[in-house]
C-alpha positions as CSV (number, residue, x, y, z in Angstrom):
1,M,-16.3,4.3,23.2
2,N,-12.5,5.9,25.1
3,Q,-12.1,9.2,26.1
4,Y,-9.0,9.8,23.4
5,T,-11.4,8.3,20.6
6,L,-14.8,10.5,21.3
7,R,-12.1,13.5,22.1
8,K,-11.0,13.3,18.5
9,I,-14.9,12.7,17.1
10,Q,-15.4,16.1,19.1
11,R,-13.1,18.2,17.8
12,L,-13.0,17.0,14.2
13,L,-17.2,18.1,14.0
14,S,-15.8,21.7,15.4
15,G,-13.8,22.0,12.2
16,E,-10.1,21.3,13.9
17,S,-7.4,19.8,12.0
18,F,-4.4,17.9,13.3
19,I,-2.6,15.6,13.8
20,T,-2.5,12.0,14.9
21,S,-1.6,7.8,14.4
22,E,-3.6,4.9,15.0
23,S,-2.0,1.2,15.8
24,G,-2.7,-1.7,14.0
25,N,-2.1,-2.9,10.5
26,S,-5.2,-3.4,8.7
27,M,-3.8,-0.3,6.5
28,S,-0.5,-1.4,5.7
29,P,1.9,-0.2,3.6
30,L,0.1,2.7,2.9
31,Y,-0.2,3.6,6.7
32,K,2.0,1.8,9.1
33,S,1.2,1.5,12.5
34,N,1.8,4.5,14.7
35,E,2.4,6.6,11.2
36,K,1.3,10.2,11.7
37,H,-0.6,11.7,10.0
38,L,-3.0,14.8,9.2
39,I,-6.6,14.3,10.1
40,T,-9.4,17.1,8.6
41,P,-13.2,17.1,9.3
42,I,-14.9,16.2,6.2
43,K,-19.0,14.7,5.7
44,W,-19.7,11.4,4.3
45,E,-21.4,13.3,1.6
46,D,-17.7,15.0,0.4
47,C,-15.9,11.3,0.3
48,K,-14.8,10.4,-3.2
49,V,-14.2,6.4,-3.7
50,G,-10.2,5.7,-2.4
51,D,-10.1,8.1,0.2
52,V,-8.3,7.2,3.8
53,V,-11.2,8.2,6.5
54,F,-11.8,8.6,10.4
55,C,-15.0,6.8,11.0
56,K,-17.5,5.0,13.0
57,V,-19.3,2.2,11.5
58,R,-20.6,-1.2,13.3
59,G,-20.3,0.5,16.7
60,S,-16.3,0.5,15.8
61,C,-13.6,3.9,14.6
62,V,-11.5,3.1,12.5
63,T,-9.2,4.6,9.8
64,H,-9.8,2.7,6.5
65,K,-10.2,3.5,3.2
66,V,-13.8,4.8,1.1
67,Y,-14.5,2.0,-1.6
68,A,-18.3,3.1,-2.8
69,V,-20.0,6.2,-1.9
70,D,-23.9,5.9,-2.0
71,K,-26.6,8.5,-1.8
72,E,-28.7,6.2,0.6
73,K,-26.2,4.6,2.2
74,G,-22.8,6.9,2.7
75,C,-19.7,4.9,2.6
76,L,-18.6,1.4,2.1
77,I,-15.7,1.1,4.4
78,G,-13.4,-1.0,4.3
79,N,-9.4,-1.7,5.3
80,Y,-6.2,-2.1,2.6
81,R,-6.3,-5.4,2.2
82,G,-10.2,-5.2,0.5
83,H,-11.7,-7.0,4.1
84,M,-15.4,-4.5,4.0
85,N,-16.7,-3.3,7.1
86,G,-19.8,-1.8,6.0
87,W,-21.7,0.9,4.6
88,T,-22.0,4.3,7.1
89,K,-23.0,8.2,6.9
90,N,-21.1,8.3,10.3
91,V,-17.4,10.2,8.1
92,Y,-15.7,12.7,10.7
93,G,-11.7,13.5,9.4
94,K,-10.0,12.4,6.5
95,A,-6.1,11.3,6.4
96,H,-3.7,13.0,4.6
97,K,-0.1,11.7,4.1
98,I,2.5,13.4,5.7
99,T,5.7,13.7,3.4
100,K,9.1,14.5,4.2
101,E,8.3,17.8,2.0
102,D,5.6,18.4,5.0
103,K,8.2,17.9,8.3
104,I,10.4,19.9,6.0
105,L,8.4,23.0,5.9
106,K,6.8,22.8,9.2
107,E,10.4,22.5,10.2
108,S,11.6,25.3,8.2
109,K,8.5,27.4,9.9
110,V,10.0,26.4,14.0
111,K,13.5,27.5,13.2
112,G,13.1,30.1,10.5
113,T,15.5,28.7,8.0
114,L,15.9,26.0,6.0
115,A,19.8,26.3,6.6
116,N,19.6,23.7,8.9
117,L,17.9,21.0,7.3
């Protein structure tokens, strides 16, 4: 596991939320390659079908969709195209799309006004 991924896991386990991105097209068109998104800490027990999560499944860390939740097995993880990676309880974060409204709100807080948007 590379240092960037390890640091991301550590940040989530410590309760931190942050903006991140990953390369690849397995979640497209929902998430495009290198598209920034907010990631917030979550435990597998709190996941719902349809959530997009950052997790470790079969030795790889991925940001993929939850297709099922089972009290014994954890979450069934797969990409947006329907390929199933497998079951895991190693879920660290939930991905959230950053909308145009989110960007405007952030810019307004930074600039202190909406007049410049």
